[in-house]
Every structure is written in structure tokens, then in C-alpha cells.
N, C-alpha and C positions, 0 to 999 in steps of 0.2 A: 724492741724494735719486733719483737714479737706478735706483740697486740695491733701492732699498727699495718703487719699484713693480714693477718687474721680478720680482721672486721671489711678489705674488701672483698674476702673471699666468702665472708658469711653473705656481705650483701649480692654479690654475686649467686649466690646458692639461694637463696631467699629468693631472687629478680626470676631464677631459674623456675622455682615453684611456683610460684602465682603465674608465667606463663604458663605450664605445665597445665592449669588448675583452670584456664581460662577455657569455655565453651568452641567447641571446632568451628560453630559457626561465627563467634566474633573473631577467631583468629584465621580464618579464610576470608571474611570480609576487611582484617584489615591490610592481607597480604594481594588481596585482589583489586585491580589487575597489575601482572606485573610485566607484561607484554602486550603488544599489538594486539588488537582485537580486530576480529573479520566480520563484517556487515554485510551478507551474501543479499544479492537485487535477481530475483528469479526474473529477469527483463534487461532486453538490449539497454544502454546509455541515451540518454535525450527523451526519455516517456518518463511521466509525472510519477512511478517508484522512484525511479533513479534518481530525480531532481528533490525528491523528501528526502531520499535518503541520505543523500550527500548532504545536506542541510542539516537534518538533525545526528548527522556523525559527528561534524565538526563541534557542534554546540555540546554534544556526548563528550568529545574528546575532552573538550576545555574544562568540563567537572570530573573527568576521569582521571587526568594527568599522563594520558597516555592515548595514542593516536588509533581511530577509529577506521581502519580503512575500510570502503565500501568494493565487493568484487562483485561485478556481473557477471551470471552464470544464465545465460540462455539455452532454451531447447525445448519443442514442443510446450508452445506456452509457456507458464510456470513451472512445470514438471521438473525436469532436470534441476533447475536451482534448488524447490522445494527438495528433493532427494537428498542435495547437496547437504544442506541445514539436517535433515533427519537424520541422516547417517554420520553427524556427527559427534564428537566427542561432545557431552553436557557439562563439562566446563566453563561455561561463558564465555569462550574464547572466539567461537564461533556463533554467531546470533543472525538473526534475516528481517527482512524487510518486507512483508507482504499486504496483500488488501483482500478484501470481500472476496476478491475471486481463488486467489493461490489458496486460502488459509479457510475459506468454508465451503464457495461455492463450485470448487473441485470436486468434492466430496460428489455431487448434483451428475455433473457430468462425466464421472467415471472413469477419467485419462489417468487415474493411478489408481488402480484397485487394491493395493496395499497400503494406503497414505489413507490416513484417517485424522484430521486436525485435532478433534477431540480426544484421541489417545497418544499423540507423535509430536505434539506441540507440549513447549512449558509456555502460556503465554505471558508474559511481561506488562503490554500494555498497548493499546490503541490511542496513538499518536495527532493522528488526521482525519479530518471528514471534509471531503471535496464535491462539490457539485459535479454533475456531466451536462457537457453542453456537445450539441447535433451541430454539425458546421458541413456547410455546401463548397465545393471547389468554386473558387473566383471564376472558373470557367464555364460552369455548367448553364449561368444564367439563371440559377435558382436567387432569389433574396428571401425568401421567408418559408416558414415550415410546412405550410398547406400548399405550396406549389411542388415544394418537395410530394409530400403524402399524396398528391392528386397525379405526378410522376410515376410515382412506384405504383398505384392503382391500375396507371394507364399501359405500364410498360414491364412490371415486374420484374423477372430478372437480369433486365436489360440494364434495370439501376444496378450500381454496385457502392457496398460498402466497405471502404477499405478497417481494415482491425490488425491491433498489433500481437496479433496468433491469438490461438484457438486457446483458451482455457484462461481468457482474460478478461476485465471490465468491459474492454473497448471489444472486446468479441462478444460477451453477454447481453449488450447493451443493445446492437440494432437486430438481434433477434429478441430480446424481450418486446421492443419498440414494436417489430413487424407483426408478433404475436399480436399484440394489442391492436394494434390495425388490421388484423386477418389479413392480412398482405404477404408477395413474397418479393424478396431483391437476392442480389449476388452479394456474401459476406467473402472477403479477399483477404484471407490471413497475410499479414506481414510478419517479419522477423522484429519485432519491436513497434513502438508508435513512432519513431521519428521516420520511416523507411515509409509508412503511410499516411504521412503527414506531409511527405514529399511529392509522393503520387497524387495528393488530394492537391496540391499547390501545382501540379501540372497537368490536371486534370484526367489521371489515367483513371482516377476512381470518383465518383459523386459525391461524395459522404464519407463523413467520419462520425462516431460519436465520441468521446474522449473528457477526461477531467481538464478542470479549468486551469490546473502546472500548464497542461500543453497547449489549451485551445486559446486563452486571453495571449498570449504572445502572440499565436499564430493571425488570428483575426486582429488585433493592435498593426502586425508588422501585413495585412493584406494578402496572406498566402492563403486564408482560408475564410469565409463569410458563416459567422454565427448566427443560428436562426433562433435557437431557444435554448434555455439552462433549466435543469432543472430545481427544486425548492421553491415556497413557498413566496419570493419573492426576488425581482431582480437581486445583481449586484452591483454593487458601486461600480467595477472593474468596466463592466459593458451595460452602460443602463440602457442603451440603445437597447438590446436582446430582449424578449420579452421571456417570460416562464413558459413553462411546457402547456402548464392550464392558461395563460390567456392567447397562445397558440393555437388553443384547440384540442389538448390530447394529453389532459388533465391526469389521467390514469399511468402516463411515464412519472414516475419518481424518483430514480437513484442517486442518491448519494451515497459514496465511495468513502469507505473507511479504510484506513492504510492503518497499517502496527507493526510494533516488533515482537518479536516470540526465540526462544530455544529449541534442541532437541529436547526431548522428554526426559524426565529426572534431572534437573539440573536444578543445582542446589540452593536452596532459599534464599542463603547469606547473599550467593551472586547474584541472583533475580531482584533482591531488594539494593543490592548496590546500581544494580543496571537500571531501574525505576528511580533511584535517585536523578543519578546523570539526565535521564530522560526530563524528569520534570524540570532539573536549571535548563535542559536546554529548551523547552518549552515555554520559560520564563525567562528566556534571553531577549533583547531587544531585538537583537537581528532575527533570529528568529520568527519573533513578531508582526513584525515589520513587510518581511518576506512572504508571510503566510498571507496576511492581507493586501501585498499586492496580486497573489494568486487564488484570493475567493478564497481559502483556506481556513479551518478554524482545528482549533484542538476542543478535543469533546471535555465537557464540564470535569474537575476532580473526581465527581461520583461516579463516574462513565468514563474514570482511566483503571489502570492498574492488571493484575493478574484474576482477579472473579469477576470484573466488569467485562474482560476480554472474553473470557471462559463463556461466559453467559453469550455474549454478542455472535459469538461462534455457534453455537449449540442452535440459535431462534435462528442464524443465515443459513445453516447448512437446511434447517426444514424449509426456509420460504423459498430456499432457491431449489432444492428438489423439485417443489410443486412447479416452479417458473419454467426451469428447465424442460421439465416434461411437456408442458405448455405451448413453451417455443420451437417443440421439435429436436432438441439439443441433445436429448438424452441416451446413453449410448442403447443400441441396439444389438 
């Protein structure tokens, strides 16, 4: 009897020793996640960031075995939501979904002098690259880019572009286009892409530049008239819409990357676990099918992951510092 009781005790003790001997990173990976993960989106519902975030959150949650909840945190363009991310505990339970504007160009815009993505974020991965589309209001009478450019040159700031708010890609885009054209128009910031697109449909503003995620449904639903798309070739979802090069403005070449990051100093084991979930989401038929519907592509494997994202941020901070200065959006 004595022998039969000692053996389980010995086995339990041995198991404890083995567990205590596991590297901390491995133990963290096995324990994580133990609860719901929050994915902060620094924009209002209804826009590109929100749509892509919800799609990826669902796919990641399936791999993690835990719900990934999207939380929209709006204000000052992307600034309030990004601040919320940066001030969160770096434990992997609060991460953020952002893009070229909120995670790179915001430095050039000077919207939050205390924030630097190169220092304050833990890059996890770029997950999507999305072309931009310029669209006119159906009520404007404009049906091609040449006509819109002529109207801008003739009427200047009487022509209005709706934008999802300052410090967003949809605000940077028309400013960049106008700097290329050496022309002026009025930029009207809204609290997200949804309200801007509603006013485009109503004719309150004459044009919007946003990503295909927003623009394809609007054009197909006839609440917007797509005039041109960025990229080297037309997209299958809008075969009748020319590229900017075909439409006469080849210098406008914005393609927007969207990415997931955490606050700085996240444990590597948790970054690795989240990256695994991202890869699983991108490989899922549901995500791949929806990406195809929206002319969105996942970057090739060599351009995903923390190192590639960190390099992309570095390059785009430098690029957009120059662009923002030329466009007249630099802080004064």
C-alpha cells in the first residue's frame, strides 16, 4: 500500500519539476490567451479599417480559441484610438488594427507629438494591402477623372472632398493628389468614412478618395461614381474603372497597408502566438474570398511578420514626412 501511494506522489513531483523547468516563454505561450482579446480600431464603424479588422478578428479568434472583440475608439482622426493602444498593458490582451496613416504618416502630420510608432508599438504583421479609388458624387455630373480635375482647376476651393477625418489615409490622399496637380480644393473631415460616403451620395461633397473596401460597394450600389483606381492595372471588381495612369495622373500611386500591432514591450511569445493566429486567418477560405471581393491582397510571406512591418514603418515615416510637407499638411 505504501508503495502504491508513493508512486503517484513521485510522478506529481516530477511533473512539477518538469513544469518549473520550462522556459518562461514556452509557459506563456501555453497559457495565452486565457481570456478575450480586444482589437482596437481607431476609426468609426463602417470604414475600411473597421471592415478588415472584423474580418481578421473572426479568423484569429477561431485559431486562438478565444473571442477577439473589435472596439472602435474614435477621435482626432486616429489619434485617440492609437493613444489607447499605446497606453495599454503589453500583455497581448489589447492589440490594435491600424494602417499607413495611423502607424506611420501620423508622425509627419504631428497630430500627437508624444507618439512615435518606431518606439511605441510592437509590430506584429501587415495583413492587407488595399488600392485607393477616387469617386465623385452621382449628383455632381462628373463621370471621369479628367472632368473632376478640370472642375478643380476652374473652381478651386468651391470643390469639396469628403474625408474620414484628419490623420487618416482618406485625408492624406486628396491632399497628396492636389499637391501633384498643383491645385486647391476644400477638404471636409468627417468622423469616419461612413458619414463622408453618405454625404457623397447626397451631393453635399463632390468627391472622396478611399480604399476599395469602401468604394467597391458604393460604386456597385450607385451611391458613388468611381473615376480611377491606384495600382499598375485595373481591378476585376471594377473593370470599367481606369487606373490613375490611364486617367492621366500616373504620379498618384497610393496603396494602403493595414496592420496589427501591440503596445511596446510585448513578450515575444505572445507576439508569436498572435502572428500564428493572423497566418491562420489569412489562410482561411472565408478571409481569402472576402479579400478577393474587395480587391484586397495579403502581402507575400516575406513581407509579413514583425521585422517586415518595422521596416515598412521606418520607410513610410520618411516618405510621408516629405509628402506631407509638400502637400502643405505639415504642422506649423
